LUMTINU-710425 format. One record per residue (C-alpha): residue in one letter; x, y, z. Coordinates in steps of 0.05 Angstrom, whole numbers, plus 32768, in hexadecimal, padded with zeros to 4 digits. Example, Ala and Ser with C-alpha at 12.3 -4.5 7.8 and 13.67 -1.06 7.14 Angstrom:
BEGIN
SITE   rest     xx     yy     zz
SITE      a   80F6   7FA6   809C
SITE      s   8111   7FEB   808F
This chain:
BEGIN
SITE   rest     xx     yy     zz
SITE      m   8002   8004   8001
SITE      s   8019   8047   7FEB
SITE      y   802E   8075   8025
SITE      i   7FF9   80AC   802D
SITE      l   802E   80E5   8026
SITE      d   803F   80CE   7FDF
SITE      r   7FF5   80D5   7FC9
SITE      e   7FE9   810F   7F91
SITE      i   7FCF   814E   7FB1
SITE      k   7F95   814E   7F7F
SITE      y   7F71   8116   7FAB
SITE      l   7F71   8143   7FEA
SITE      p   7F28   815D   7FF2
SITE      g   7F1F   81A0   7FDB
SITE      i   7F5C   81A2   7FA6
SITE      g   7F4B   817B   7F65
SITE      e   7F6D   817D   7F21
SITE      k   7F70   81CA   7F1B
SITE      r   7F87   81DD   7F5F
SITE      a   7FB6   81A5   7F63
SITE      g   7FD9   81C3   7F1D
SITE      l   7FD9   8207   7F3D
SITE      l   7FFC   81EC   7F81
SITE      e   802E   81C8   7F5C
SITE      k   8044   81FF   7F2D
SITE      e   8040   823A   7F66
SITE      l   8057   8216   7FA3
SITE      g   8077   81D2   7F89
SITE      i   8042   81AA   7FAE
SITE      r   802F   8167   7F86
SITE      t   8025   8134   7FC2
SITE      f   8007   8132   800B
SITE      g   804C   8134   8025
SITE      d   805F   8173   7FF8
SITE      m   8021   8197   801C
SITE      l   8031   817A   8060
SITE      y   8079   8196   805B
SITE      t   8065   81DC   8043
SITE      f   806C   81FB   8087
SITE      p   804D   823E   80A1
SITE      f   8081   8279   809D
SITE      r   8061   829D   80D6
SITE      y   8025   8298   8108
SITE      i   7FEF   82C5   8127
SITE      d   7FDC   82B8   816C
SITE      r   7F8E   82B6   816B
SITE      s   7F84   82A9   81B5
SITE      k   7F75   82F4   81C6
SITE      v   7F34   8311   81B0
SITE      y   7F32   835C   81B0
SITE      s   7EF6   838A   81B7
SITE      i   7EE8   83B9   8183
SITE      a   7EF4   83F6   81B5
SITE      e   7F3C   83DD   81C0
SITE      i   7F51   83EE   8178
SITE      d   7F81   8428   816E
SITE      s   7FB2   843E   813B
SITE      a   7FEB   8413   814F
SITE      t   7FBC   83D1   814E
SITE      a   7FD7   839E   8117
SITE      y   7FB0   835C   8103
SITE      i   7F80   834E   8139
SITE      q   7F44   8321   8149
SITE      l   7EFD   8337   815C
SITE      r   7EBD   8313   816E
SITE      g   7E79   832F   815F
SITE      r   7E38   832B   813D
SITE      i   7E2C   8344   80F3
SITE      v   7DF3   8377   80FC
SITE      r   7DEB   838C   80B5
SITE      t   7E0A   838A   806C
SITE      s   7E04   83B7   8039
SITE      a   7E20   83BB   7FEF
SITE      a   7E3B   83FF   7FD0
SITE      g   7E59   8410   7F8F
SITE      e   7E56   83F9   7F49
SITE      g   7E7C   83CD   7F1D
SITE      k   7EC7   83C4   7F33
SITE      g   7EBB   83F8   7F6A
SITE      r   7E80   83CB   7F8B
SITE      r   7E8E   83B6   7FD2
SITE      l   7E68   8398   800A
SITE      i   7E6E   83B3   8053
SITE      a   7E58   8389   808D
SITE      t   7E55   83A5   80CE
SITE      l   7E6C   8380   8109
SITE      r   7E53   8392   8150
SITE      d   7E71   8379   8195
SITE      e   7E5F   8396   81DC
SITE      s   7E92   83CE   81D2
SITE      g   7E7E   83F0   818C
SITE      t   7E81   83DF   8143
SITE      i   7EAC   83D8   8103
SITE      d   7EA4   83D3   80BA
SITE      l   7EB9   8394   8097
SITE      v   7EC8   83A7   804D
SITE      f   7ECF   8376   8012
SITE      f   7EDE   838C   7FCD
SITE      k   7EE8   8346   7FAB
SITE      g   7EB5   830A   7FAC
SITE      v   7E7C   833B   7FC4
SITE      k   7E40   830D   7FB2
SITE      w   7E5D   82CC   7FD3
SITE      i   7E71   82EE   8012
SITE      q   7E30   830F   8015
SITE      d   7E0D   82CA   8010
SITE      k   7E39   82AD   8040
SITE      i   7E32   82E0   8077
SITE      s   7DF4   82D8   80A4
SITE      a   7DD5   8313   80CF
SITE      n   7DD8   8310   8119
SITE      k   7E07   82D2   8116
SITE      e   7E4C   82D6   813A
SITE      y   7E8B   82D7   8119
SITE      i   7ED3   82D5   812E
SITE      v   7EF4   830C   8103
SITE      f   7F3E   8313   80F3
SITE      g   7F5E   834A   80CF
SITE      k   7F83   838D   80CE
SITE      p   7F5B   83C4   80E5
SITE      s   7F63   840A   80C0
SITE      l   7F46   8451   80C8
SITE      f   7F1D   8469   808C
SITE      n   7EF8   84AD   8090
SITE      g   7EF9   84AD   80DD
SITE      t   7EDB   8464   80E2
SITE      w   7F01   8424   80F0
SITE      n   7EF9   83E9   80BD
SITE      m   7F12   83A8   80A8
SITE      v   7F23   839A   805B
SITE      h   7F17   8350   804A
SITE      p   7F21   8335   808F
SITE      e   7F1B   82EA   809E
SITE      l   7ED3   82D4   80B6
SITE      d   7ECD   8296   80DA
SITE      p   7E85   8283   80F6
SITE      v   7E8A   8273   8146
SITE      g   7E74   822D   814E
SITE      e   7E47   820B   8184
SITE      s   7E7D   8207   81B1
SITE      g   7E85   8254   81B1
SITE      t   7ECC   824F   818E
SITE      s   7EE4   8258   8144
SITE      s   7EE5   821B   811C
SITE      w   7F33   821F   811D
SITE      p   7F58   81E5   8141
SITE      s   7F8E   8213   815A
SITE      t   7F97   825D   8177
SITE      l   7FD9   8260   8157
SITE      i   7FC8   826A   810E
SITE      g   8002   8258   80D8
SITE      i   8008   8288   809E
SITE      y   8024   8269   805F
SITE      s   8045   8285   801F
SITE      s   801B   8290   7FE9
SITE      t   8014   82AE   7FA1
SITE      d   7FE6   82DE   7F7E
SITE      k   7FD7   82A5   7F4E
SITE      l   7FBE   827A   7F8B
SITE      r   7F99   82B2   7FA8
SITE      n   7F79   82C5   7F67
SITE      n   7F62   8279   7F60
SITE      g   7F40   8276   7FA2
SITE      i   7F77   8259   7FCB
SITE      s   7F7F   828E   7FFD
SITE      v   7FAF   828A   803A
SITE      k   7F6C   8275   8060
SITE      v   7F5B   8243   802B
SITE      f   7F9D   8223   802B
SITE      a   7FA0   821A   8077
SITE      k   7F5A   81FB   8074
SITE      l   7F7A   81C9   803D
SITE      q   7FB2   81BB   8073
SITE      q   7F79   81AE   80A4
SITE      t   7F5B   817B   8073
SITE      l   7F9F   8159   8067
SITE      q   7FA9   8153   80B6
SITE      q   7F6A   812D   80BB
SITE      k   7F7D   8102   807F
SITE      i   7FC0   80EE   8098
SITE      q   7FB0   80E2   80E6
SITE      g   7FD3   80A4   80FD
SITE      l   7FF6   8096   80BF
SITE      i   8035   80C0   80C4
SITE      r   8075   8090   80C2
SITE      e   80A9   80A2   80EF
SITE      t   80EC   80B4   80CC
SITE      l   811D   80B2   8106
SITE      p   8136   8078   8132
SITE      q   8118   8074   8173
SITE      e   815D   8079   8194
SITE      v   8166   80BD   8171
SITE      i   8124   80D7   8183
SITE      a   8131   80C2   81CC
SITE      a   8176   80DD   81D1
SITE      n   8163   8120   81B4
SITE      k   8123   8125   81DB
SITE      l   80FA   812D   819B
SITE      p   80B1   8126   8190
SITE      s   8095   80FB   8161
SITE      l   808D   810C   8118
SITE      a   8044   8109   811A
SITE      f   8044   813C   8153
SITE      a   806E   8169   8130
SITE      l   804A   816D   80EC
SITE      s   800D   8177   8113
SITE      n   8024   81AF   813C
SITE      i   804C   81D0   810D
SITE      h   800B   81E0   80E5
SITE      f   7FDD   81E4   811F
SITE      p   7FFE   81EE   8163
SITE      k   7FD9   81D9   81A1
SITE      d   8003   8213   81C5
SITE      i   8047   8236   81BB
SITE      r   806D   81FD   81DE
SITE      s   8054   81C7   81AE
SITE      l   8064   81F6   8175
SITE      e   80AC   8201   8193
SITE      a   80B1   81B3   8199
SITE      a   8096   81A2   814E
SITE      r   80C6   81D8   8131
SITE      y   8105   81BA   8158
SITE      r   80F5   8175   8142
SITE      l   80E9   8189   80FA
SITE      k   812B   81B2   80F8
SITE      f   8151   817D   811A
SITE      e   813A   814C   80E9
SITE      e   814B   8177   80AD
SITE      l   818F   8187   80C8
SITE      f   819B   813B   80E1
SITE      f   819A   811E   8099
SITE      l   81BC   8153   8075
SITE      q   81F5   8145   80AA
SITE      l   81EA   80FB   80A1
SITE      s   81F4   8105   8054
SITE      l   8234   812C   805A
SITE      l   8256   8100   8092
SITE      r   8242   80BF   806F
SITE      q   8262   80D9   802C
SITE      k   829F   80EA   804E
SITE      n   82A4   80A4   806C
SITE      v   8298   8088   8026
SITE      r   82CE   80B4   800D
SITE      m   82FF   809F   8040
SITE      s   82F1   8056   803B
SITE      g   82F8   8053   7FF1
SITE      s   832D   8087   7FDD
SITE      s   837A   8082   7FE5
SITE      g   83A2   80C6   7FDC
SITE      i   83E0   80D2   7FBE
SITE      l   8418   80D4   7FEF
SITE      f   8449   810C   7FF0
SITE      r   847E   80EA   8019
SITE      k   84B0   8126   801D
SITE      v   84B5   816E   8025
SITE      g   84F1   8182   7FF1
SITE      e   8519   81B6   7FD0
SITE      a   84E3   81E0   7FB3
SITE      f   84BC   81E8   7FF3
SITE      n   84FB   81F9   801A
SITE      w   8518   8227   7FE3
SITE      c   84D8   8251   7FEA
SITE      y   84CF   8249   8037
SITE      s   851A   8265   803F
SITE      h   8510   829D   800F
SITE      l   84CC   82BB   8033
SITE      p   84CF   8303   803B
SITE      y   84AD   82FB   807D
SITE      e   849F   82C9   80B3
SITE      l   845D   829D   80AA
SITE      t   842C   82A8   80DE
SITE      g   841B   8270   8114
SITE      a   83D9   8261   80F1
SITE      q   83FD   8259   80AA
SITE      k   842E   822B   80C9
SITE      r   83F6   8204   80ED
SITE      v   83CC   81FC   80AC
SITE      i   8408   81E5   8087
SITE      k   8413   81AF   80B5
SITE      e   83CB   8196   80B0
SITE      i   83D1   818F   8066
SITE      r   8414   816D   806B
SITE      r   83F7   813E   8097
SITE      d   83BE   8134   8065
SITE      t   83EB   8126   802C
SITE      v   8411   80ED   8054
SITE      s   83D3   80CC   806E
SITE      g   83C8   80A2   8030
SITE      k   8383   80BF   8029
SITE      q   836D   80F9   7FFA
SITE      m   836C   813E   801B
SITE      n   832E   8163   8013
SITE      r   8337   81A3   8040
SITE      l   8317   81E8   8042
SITE      l   8346   821F   8056
SITE      q   8322   825C   8073
SITE      g   8348   829D   807E
SITE      d   8334   82E6   8084
SITE      v   834E   8317   804B
SITE      g   8396   831D   8051
SITE      s   83A1   82E0   807B
SITE      g   83D4   82C1   804F
SITE      k   83AB   8288   802B
SITE      t   83D4   8290   7FEB
SITE      m   8417   8283   800E
SITE      v   83FA   8243   802E
SITE      a   83E2   822A   7FE9
SITE      m   8427   823C   7FC6
SITE      l   844E   8215   7FFE
SITE      s   841C   81DB   7FF8
SITE      a   841F   81D6   7FB2
SITE      l   8469   81D6   7FB6
SITE      i   8468   8197   7FE1
SITE      a   8441   8178   7FA4
SITE      v   847B   818D   7F76
SITE      d   84B1   8172   7FA1
SITE      n   848D   812F   7F9F
SITE      g   848A   812F   7F54
SITE      y   8440   8147   7F47
SITE      q   8426   8185   7F29
SITE      a   83F8   81B6   7F4C
SITE      c   83BE   81DE   7F34
SITE      i   839E   821D   7F4F
SITE      m   8358   8231   7F33
SITE      a   8343   827D   7F42
SITE      p   82F9   8296   7F2D
SITE      t   8312   82D3   7F0A
SITE      e   834B   82E8   7EDC
SITE      v   8359   8320   7F0F
SITE      l   8366   82EF   7F46
SITE      a   838B   82BB   7F1C
SITE      v   83BE   82EC   7F00
SITE      q   83C6   8305   7F4D
SITE      h   83D7   82C5   7F61
SITE      w   8408   82B4   7F29
SITE      r   842E   82F9   7F35
SITE      n   8433   82E0   7F7E
SITE      f   844C   829B   7F6D
SITE      e   847D   82B7   7F35
SITE      r   849B   82ED   7F66
SITE      s   84A4   82B9   7FA0
SITE      l   84C1   827F   7F71
SITE      t   84EE   82A0   7F45
SITE      g   852E   827D   7F4B
SITE      s   8515   823D   7F6A
SITE      g   850F   8219   7F28
SITE      v   84C4   8210   7F32
SITE      r   849F   821D   7EF1
SITE      v   845C   8241   7EF7
SITE      a   842B   8252   7EBE
SITE      l   83EC   827A   7EBA
SITE      l   83B1   8265   7E8E
SITE      t   8372   8292   7E87
SITE      g   833C   829E   7E4F
SITE      s   8372   82D5   7E3B
SITE      t   83AD   82A6   7E2E
SITE      k   83C0   82AD   7DE2
SITE      a   83BF   8272   7DB6
SITE      k   840B   826B   7DB1
SITE      e   8416   826D   7DFB
SITE      r   83DF   8242   7E0A
SITE      r   8400   820A   7DDD
SITE      e   8440   8213   7E02
SITE      i   841A   820A   7E48
SITE      d   83F4   81D1   7E30
SITE      a   843A   81AD   7E19
SITE      g   845A   81BE   7E59
SITE      l   841F   81A4   7E82
SITE      r   8421   8162   7E58
SITE      d   8468   8156   7E63
SITE      g   846B   816E   7EAA
SITE      s   849B   81A6   7EA0
SITE      i   8468   81D3   7EBC
SITE      d   8461   81C7   7F0A
SITE      i   842C   81F8   7F1A
SITE      l   83EF   8211   7EF1
SITE      i   83CA   824A   7F05
SITE      g   8386   8261   7EE1
SITE      t   833F   826E   7EDD
SITE      h   8307   823E   7EC0
SITE      a   8336   8236   7E85
SITE      v   8362   8201   7EAD
SITE      i   8322   81D0   7EAB
SITE      e   8321   81D0   7E60
SITE      e   8326   818C   7E3F
SITE      s   8367   819F   7E19
SITE      v   838B   81A9   7E61
SITE      v   83AD   816A   7E6D
SITE      f   83DD   8162   7EAA
SITE      h   8418   8130   7EAB
SITE      r   840C   8122   7EF5
SITE      l   83DA   814D   7F1A
SITE      g   83E0   8143   7F67
SITE      f   83C8   8183   7F86
SITE      v   838C   81B2   7F78
SITE      v   837E   81F4   7F98
SITE      i   833A   8211   7F8D
SITE      d   833A   825B   7FA3
SITE      e   82F5   827F   7FB6
SITE      q   82D6   8238   7FAA
SITE      h   8291   824C   7FB4
SITE      r   8293   8271   7F6D
SITE      f   829E   822C   7F4A
SITE      g   8265   81F8   7F3A
SITE      v   826D   81B1   7F4E
SITE      d   8279   8196   7F0B
SITE      q   82B1   81CC   7EFB
SITE      r   82D3   81AC   7F37
SITE      a   82C8   8169   7F20
SITE      r   82E7   8175   7EDB
SITE      l   8329   8183   7F03
SITE      r   8326   813F   7F21
SITE      l   8326   811C   7EE3
SITE      k   8367   8138   7ECE
SITE      s   838C   810D   7EFC
SITE      t   838E   80C1   7EFC
SITE      e   8396   80C5   7F46
SITE      p   8365   80EE   7F77
SITE      p   838E   812E   7F7E
SITE      h   8391   8150   7FC4
SITE      i   835E   8188   7FC6
SITE      l   8365   81CB   7FED
SITE      v   8323   81F9   7FE5
SITE      m   8334   8242   7FFE
SITE      t   8304   8279   8010
SITE      a   8313   82C2   802A
SITE      t   82C3   82C5   8038
SITE      p   82C1   82B0   8082
SITE      i   828C   827B   8088
SITE      p   8262   8275   80C5
SITE      r   8269   8238   80EA
SITE      t   8223   8220   80DE
SITE      l   8229   822C   8094
SITE      a   826E   820A   8091
SITE      m   8254   81C9   80B3
SITE      t   821B   81C5   8087
SITE      l   8240   81D6   8044
SITE      y   8284   81B4   8055
SITE      g   826E   8186   808B
SITE      d   829B   814F   806A
SITE      l   82D7   817B   8067
SITE      d   8313   8184   8093
SITE      v   8315   81CE   80A1
SITE      s   8351   81FC   80AB
SITE      v   834D   8240   80C4
SITE      l   837F   8277   80B8
SITE      d   836D   82A7   80F9
SITE      e   83AD   82D5   80F8
SITE      l   83BF   830D   80D1
SITE      p   8408   8312   80B7
SITE      p   8437   8340   80DF
SITE      g   8435   838D   80D1
SITE      r   83EC   838A   80BA
SITE      k   83BF   83C5   80D7
SITE      p   8375   83C2   80E4
SITE      v   8351   83E8   80B2
SITE      q   8329   8421   80D1
SITE      t   82DE   841E   80B3
SITE      i   82B6   845D   80B5
SITE      h   8270   846E   80A1
SITE      v   8262   84B0   8078
SITE      t   8220   84CA   8055
SITE      e   8219   84ED   8016
SITE      g   8223   8534   8036
SITE      q   8268   8522   804D
SITE      r   827F   850B   7FFF
SITE      y   82AE   8546   7FF3
SITE      k   82CB   8545   8038
SITE      m   82DA   84FA   802B
SITE      y   82F7   850B   7FE4
SITE      d   8325   853A   8008
SITE      f   833E   8508   8034
SITE      i   8350   84DC   7FF8
SITE      k   8374   8514   7FD5
SITE      k   839E   8518   801B
SITE      e   83AD   84CF   8019
SITE      i   83C0   84CF   7FCE
SITE      k   83EF   850B   7FDA
SITE      s   8412   84DF   800F
SITE      g   8420   84AD   7FDC
SITE      r   83E8   847E   7FEB
SITE      q   83AC   8465   7FBB
SITE      a   8360   845E   7FC1
SITE      f   832A   842B   7FA8
SITE      i   82E3   8449   7F99
SITE      v   82B2   8410   7F93
SITE      y   826B   8411   7F73
SITE      p   8233   83DE   7F75
SITE      l   821A   83EE   7F2C
SITE      i   8231   83F3   7EE5
SITE      k   81F7   840B   7EC1
SITE      e   81C7   843F   7EDD
SITE      s   8181   841F   7EF8
SITE      e   813F   843B   7EFE
SITE      k   812F   8414   7F37
SITE      l   816A   8423   7F61
SITE      d   8178   846D   7F78
SITE      y   81BF   8462   7F88
SITE      q   81FD   847E   7F67
SITE      n   821A   8450   7F2C
SITE      l   825E   844A   7F14
SITE      e   825D   8471   7EDA
SITE      e   8241   84B0   7EFA
SITE      g   8272   84A2   7F36
SITE      y   82AC   84A0   7F09
SITE      q   829E   84E3   7EEC
SITE      t   8296   84FE   7F2D
SITE      v   82DA   84E6   7F42
SITE      v   82FD   84FF   7F08
SITE      n   82E0   8541   7F0C
SITE      y   82F6   8546   7F57
SITE      f   833B   8526   7F48
SITE      p   834C   8546   7F06
SITE      a   8383   852D   7ED7
SITE      p   83C0   8536   7ED2
SITE      e   83C8   8542   7F1B
SITE      f   839F   84FE   7F2C
SITE      v   8395   84BF   7F00
SITE      t   8357   849A   7F0A
SITE      a   8351   8450   7EEE
SITE      v   830D   842C   7EE9
SITE      v   82FE   83E0   7EE4
SITE      h   82BD   83C0   7EE2
SITE      g   829C   8381   7EC6
SITE      q   8286   8396   7E80
SITE      q   82CC   83AC   7E6A
SITE      t   82F7   837E   7E3C
SITE      n   832D   8357   7E5C
SITE      e   835F   837D   7E3F
SITE      n   8347   83C4   7E56
SITE      k   8338   83A9   7E9E
SITE      a   8382   838C   7EA3
SITE      h   839C   83CE   7E8A
SITE      d   837A   83F8   7EBD
SITE      m   8381   83C8   7EF5
SITE      k   83CF   83C6   7EE5
SITE      l   83D4   8410   7EE7
SITE      f   83B6   840E   7F2D
SITE      a   83E1   83D5   7F46
SITE      d   8420   83F6   7F29
SITE      g   8412   8433   7F4F
SITE      k   8403   845F   7F11
SITE      a   83B9   846C   7F1F
SITE      d   83AA   848C   7F61
SITE      i   8361   8477   7F60
SITE      l   8340   8438   7F49
SITE      v   82F7   843F   7F3E
SITE      a   82D3   83FC   7F38
SITE      t   8298   83D1   7F45
SITE      s   82A0   8394   7F77
SITE      v   82C3   836C   7F3C
SITE      i   8304   8383   7F69
SITE      e   82E9   8359   7FA6
SITE      v   831B   8329   7F9F
SITE      g   835C   8327   7F7D
SITE      v   8377   836B   7F7F
SITE      d   83B5   8376   7FB0
SITE      v   83CE   83BB   7FB0
SITE      p   83F3   83C8   7FF0
SITE      n   83FC   8412   7FE4
SITE      a   83AD   8419   7FE2
SITE      s   8397   843A   8025
SITE      v   834B   844C   801A
SITE      m   830E   8422   8004
SITE      v   82D8   844B   7FF8
SITE      i   8295   841E   7FF0
SITE      e   825F   8447   7FCD
SITE      s   8215   8435   7FDE
SITE      a   8234   8409   8017
SITE      e   81F0   83F6   802C
SITE      r   81DD   83CF   7FEA
SITE      f   821B   839C   7FFD
SITE      g   8212   8363   802C
SITE      l   8243   835F   806A
SITE      s   826F   8325   804A
SITE      q   827D   8352   8007
SITE      l   8288   8392   8031
SITE      h   82BE   836B   8057
SITE      q   82DD   834D   8018
SITE      l   82DF   8396   7FFB
SITE      r   8301   83B0   803F
SITE      g   8333   837A   8036
SITE      r   8352   8399   7FF7
SITE      v   8372   83D1   8025
SITE      g   839B   83CB   8060
SITE      r   83CE   839A   803A
SITE      g   840A   83C7   804C
SITE      a   842A   83E6   8085
SITE      e   8401   8426   8081
SITE      k   83BF   8438   80AB
SITE      s   8387   8425   8077
SITE      y   833B   843D   807B
SITE      c   82FC   8422   805F
SITE      i   82C7   8457   8053
SITE      l   827F   8441   804B
SITE      m   8258   8471   8028
SITE      t   8209   846F   8031
SITE      g   81D0   8496   8022
SITE      y   81AC   84B9   805C
SITE      k   816F   848A   8064
SITE      l   8181   843D   8076
SITE      s   8155   8403   8085
SITE      e   8161   83E4   80C8
SITE      d   818B   83A9   80AC
SITE      s   81B7   83D7   8083
SITE      r   81C5   8401   80C3
SITE      k   81D9   83BF   80EA
SITE      r   8207   83AB   80AF
SITE      i   822B   83EE   80B0
SITE      e   8230   83F5   80FC
SITE      l   824F   83AB   80FC
SITE      m   8282   83C0   80C6
SITE      c   8296   83FA   80EB
SITE      s   829A   83D1   8131
SITE      t   82C1   8395   811D
SITE      g   82F7   837B   80E8
SITE      d   82EC   8335   80F8
SITE      g   82D3   8312   80BA
SITE      f   82B8   82D8   80E0
SITE      e   828D   8300   810B
SITE      l   8271   832B   80D0
SITE      a   8263   82E8   80AD
SITE      e   823B   82CC   80E9
SITE      a   8217   830E   80EC
SITE      d   8204   830A   80A0
SITE      l   81EA   82C3   80A4
SITE      r   81BD   82E0   80E2
SITE      m   81A4   8317   80BC
SITE      r   819A   8302   8074
SITE      g   81A0   82B2   8079
SITE      p   81C8   8288   8050
SITE      g   81AA   829A   800B
SITE      d   81DB   82A4   7FDB
SITE      m   8208   82C5   8008
SITE      e   8243   8299   7FF9
SITE      g   8229   8284   7FB4
SITE      t   8211   8244   7FCE
SITE      r   81E3   8232   7F97
SITE      q   8217   8230   7F61
SITE      s   8241   8209   7F8A
SITE      g   8218   81CF   7F9C
SITE      l   81E8   81DF   7FD5
SITE      a   81B1   81B6   7FB6
SITE      f   8184   81BF   7FEC
SITE      d   814F   81F0   8007
SITE      l   8147   81EC   8050
SITE      r   80FA   81E9   805F
SITE      i   80FC   81FD   80A7
SITE      a   8144   8200   80C6
SITE      d   8166   8244   80C2
SITE      l   81B5   8240   80C1
SITE      g   81BA   8283   80E2
SITE      k   8193   8272   811D
SITE      d   8193   8229   8126
SITE      s   81DC   821F   8137
SITE      p   81D0   81F8   8178
SITE      i   819D   81C5   8152
SITE      l   81CF   81BE   811C
SITE      a   8205   81A8   814C
SITE      q   81D4   8176   8173
SITE      a   81C3   815F   812D
SITE      r   8205   8152   8116
SITE      s   821C   8133   8156
SITE      a   81E2   8102   8150
SITE      a   81F6   80F3   810C
SITE      a   823C   80E8   811D
SITE      d   822C   80B5   8157
SITE      i   8204   808A   8125
SITE      l   823C   808D   80F5
SITE      a   8272   8077   8126
SITE      t   8253   8033   8128
SITE      d   823B   802C   80E5
SITE      p   8263   8058   80BA
SITE      l   8243   8049   8078
SITE      l   81FA   803C   8091
SITE      e   8200   7FF3   807A
SITE      s   81DF   7FD0   80B6
SITE      p   8193   7FBB   80B5
SITE      s   8189   7FE8   80F3
SITE      s   819B   8022   80C4
SITE      a   8162   8017   8093
SITE      l   813C   8050   80AA
SITE      l   8172   807E   809F
SITE      r   8185   8063   805D
SITE      t   8137   8073   804A
SITE      g   8143   80BA   8067
SITE      l   817D   80C7   803C
SITE      d   815B   80A8   7FFC
SITE      r   811D   80D9   8009
SITE      l   8155   8113   800F
SITE      r   8173   80FE   7FC9
SITE      q   812E   80F3   7FA8
SITE      e   811B   813E   7FC1
SITE      g   815B   8159   7FA1
SITE      g   8174   816B   7FEB
SITE      e   81B3   813B   7FF7
SITE      v   81EC   8168   8002
SITE      i   8218   815D   7FC4
SITE      d   825F   814D   7FDB
SITE      y   827A   818E   7FBD
SITE      s   82AF   8193   7FF0
SITE      t   82D0   8165   7FC0
SITE      i   82DE   815C   7F78
SITE      s   82F0   810E   7F80
């Protein structure tokens, strides 16, 4: 017998073929299960009944109880409306309906008692409610709703226009609850339920829609959040076990000449964090297992040097290394750093991007095939089919969230043995997000800045202080420094009222006239040649100001730049603001980040600006960003393999539940690493269901 939750939604009384088609198209609801797992996004407490005399200008949605004493129709055609007057012991209020006038008129009975729910408003000195919910009081003297906490569900105009209002949708959920009563199958083993003090799934799915009280709602939420996060963690950790049981890694048996030459020629002492991470990578590469390690490091923490020294260990063991960056700007930056550090070492480094000329490309292809090129640095060009390595053993993926799973998988195919993988990000990832996205990776963190780096002073200014700010930039330039000015837009937009780059560039040029000042410009719509030309002008110190879009968020290392101005800073997220700020403060001089905004800021924007001015800690900012904005596409997660949408858990707020769920999953896998025992059948079913729903976490930490 088929499971009731797999039944098509058209068979639920009150739906039928037409409504079923609409629900699938608008909300993705195809089965009873889909409907059941469409949860309210908020709840309204209907336990309190107000008197009409209590209504005032501060009143939001309220519930009234009274009798309809009269109804009257007014207006013609589209302006036709129905007015029903509700009376209680304290006074009267008009209920006004513009749609479905005849249907509502037939439904309302004079002198009958109703529970009325809606938002009161004042019109011509009289209180009214437009299109309130009307619910007749039953014989018991109560509303027909099974709960005083009423769930509010997401909807669309198309659903509402076709008769599926929020109230109708809730009534359908009520019908569904009656149909499934006593038929819900448990999805978690009893020992997990008991150990984590969880209610049953049947209790949770009833009380998430129609809570008996606040405590029941909280218990239901906890159970459903726990289960969602538990299966994600179980999926991740099991995949790690599968990988570790089946993969043998390349052995880098020695640290040799190339590494030691570079280490002895470093212009500065490595930080303790850099040394610790290199030891962790070294330990991985002699373990006999393939390394899959995430390296998190705030801007300027020295990730590139760690990548270079690790790549040299591969070279010392007769293997090639490949570093893949998301933009040509960043790839060129890495290549220059490697060239500068390795000149005289005998290590051959090549750069491959979309701009590489055909002749040079042929030479690179030949050098990769015969093994004479030791390290290849490049963009997506490195994963093209024509690129063939002699013996690839070490892969670094920088700013990895910008690459898709398939792109990384193509790098894996370029080696007969699974290469060691180091994925790097300068965007600090909150612990909750890291546990969900990279739960099966080993994580290293660079939590120290190199010696001599000074914290960047962050200042908030508004439009009225613009020319005072320009005077400050002039003073910095005359002291031999340089400045970035970053804009969020390239083209003018009618919908957005903030300054764009084209106008801004003209303003800057007018205030900083040539030949006394040189202003370069870089944005995404330039040709690569023009972009490289202006970027080089600035990097070489021949331009005083670089006006740019956030294309310069990564990859520009100009130690002489001491000022970063971010125009319309309220339009950027915290993570991006922090990345941009990291472009300055890379030299020994005092540096400044100036956040320029309009006068009027939303509450969220104000919080972001205040946080930026109060801390330089990228991890603290990332946690705040996650709480304020949710995971969304903050880290480009959708492109990088986060193939699930969380139905109820919130990574910004549910860190304790995530930790508990992960611990429970780890405990199970400690005794049954691959979930092969008969007692794990229920868990295998849960993972199968996750996979069928497109929700299993793709193991995108690895490209193996």
